[in-house]
N, C-alpha and C positions, 0 to 999 in steps of 0.2 A: 341607747342602741344605733343614735347618729355617734357617738365619742367611737362605738365600739367599730363601727364602718372605718373611720379614719383612721385607726390601728392596722399596721402590717403585720402584725405578730400571730404567731400560729395560733396561741393562746387567745388570742380575740377572737378569732374565727371560730376558733372551737366555743367558746361562749355565747357567740351569738348564734352558733347553731344549735345549741343547749335552749337557749331562751326561744327561740323561734319555733321548735320543736316541745318547748313544754318538758324537756328529757330530764332524765336524772346524769349528772357527770358522768357515771362510770358505764352509762349505756352509750355517751356519745364520745369519750377517749375510747374505747373499745372497738368504734367503729371500723369496719374494713371497705373496700372500695365493693367487693361482693356483693354486699349486703344491699348495696343501693341496684334499684330496678329504674332506670332512666325513661324506661319506655312507659311502664303505669307510674311512674313517679312516687315510688314507694320505697321507703325504706325499712326491712326487716330487722328486726333485732331479736339473734337467736336467744331462747329459753336461757342458756345459761347466765347471761348477762340481766336477767330481769327479775328482779325481788320474787314474782311472782313464780316465778319457774317456766313462765309460757312465754312462748314467740309472740312478737308483739308487731303488728303493721302499723307504719307510720307514714301519713300521708303527706308529701312535700308540699311545701306551701311554694310560690315562686322565691319568694325572699328567701327559704331553706335550699333551694336548688341554684339559688344565684350564690350563695355560701359554698355550695360545692364545687359551684364553679372556679371560686376563687382556689379555695382547695387543691382542685387540679392541675391549676397552674400554677402552683407552688407542690406540685408532686416529686416526693422522691422516690427512691426506691423502696418497697413494701408493697403490704396492703394496708396499711392504717392509714385512715384518712386524715388525722391529727397526729401523725408521729413525733414523738418525745427527739431527744437530743441524742440517746444512745441508738446504734443503729440496731432495728427490729423490735421496737419499745415503743407505745403508745406516748402519746404526751403526759405528763401526772396530774392528779389534782389538783394540786399544790399551787401550779401555772394557772388555772382559773382564778383562783381565789388573790393570786397576786394580782392579777390585771384588775381585780373590784379593788384593791388595794391603793393601786396606781393610779385608778380613775377617781379616789375617795368620793367613794358613793356612800358613805358613811359606815351603818350596820350592814346592809345587802350580803347576801350570801345567793351562792350559784343556786342551792338548794330553793330558796325562797321565792323564784322567779318561776316555780312548779305552783307556788301559793298566789303569788300575783295572778298568775293566767288563769288558775280556778275561782277565784274571788270575781276576775273580769269576767268569765264565762257565765257565774251565774247570775251576776247586778247587769251586766251589759248587752248580754244575748239574751234571745230566748231559745237557748238548746235546752231540751232536756238533762236533768242530772245525767242520765245513764251517759249519754253522748260525752258531754265535758269528764266523767269520772274515766269513760273508756279512752280518752285523750291522754289521759295521764297514768292508763295502764294498771288504774285499779280493780279489785275485784268487789262486783257489786252484787249485791241480793244473795240468800240464802244457796245453799247444793242444790236445790230443787230449782228454783229459778234460774239458775245458771244452766244446769243441764237442759233447759228448753230454750236458751238463749245462745243459738251456736256463732252466731254471724257475729263481725265488730263493727260494723254500722261504719264500715271505711270512708263511703261515700258522704256521709252526714259528718263525719271528722272533719274529709277534706274542707268541707265548707267552712267548717269550725276555724281552723288552722290558716286558712286564706285571712279570715275576718282577724285572727290574732295577729298576723303579720303586716296586715292593712292598718291595725290600730297601733301594732310597735313603730313602724314608719310614719305614724303619726299622720295618718287618712283618716278623715272622720265617717262613722256607718252613714249608709243614706238614708234620706228622712228630712223632715222638719228639723231643726233645734231650736228652741226655744231662749231666746239671750234670757241672761241673769241681771237683776239689776239692785244697787243694795238701797233700800229706803231707808229713810230716818228712824233710829233705833238699833239698826244694825241687822233687820229682817230682811230677807229673800223676796223679791217679786218679779213674777216673769211669767212665763208659760204654764199651762195645766202643769206638764209634766216637769217643768225646772229643778224638781227635788231630786228625780233619777239623773241630772245632769252631772252631779257633783263627785 
């Protein structure tokens, strides 16, 4: 993320925004300025760009809003937040993969950052599974359960996405952190929760 912040390419900015929101690349590359509500700090992705075919509201963290500020400074004609080289067309998916190749980050993929988010949410936070899944716009539960759950837990997801942005920026979660020490024989010693810090 630090490397991406230092790159001025539009593709690097789009990739940052994708990672910060744990979004699919198609959702981001097709994003248009009218979908952004600065007052409520929400990006509304229309149903036609969502895999599940349902509108998805994304709470924008301070980091995501910062990326949008940069995109606005580079803004040209048209509505696309991340425009491509051809007028009236968005940036192409290959541009995000090209940035990763240039950064030499091994076998990382754009979609893999969604998986990284889910692992982080499950292992490093105490948010319920449904909130993490809702952040990824996954359909959870059977038809009956979904019929009774009409909300999208936006404010709970907002807190989660702020934590994720903090994690990506290298900020530690609040609370005591037990130092890890290596004992003879290669075994870890440390605080009671040292195993959870790996």
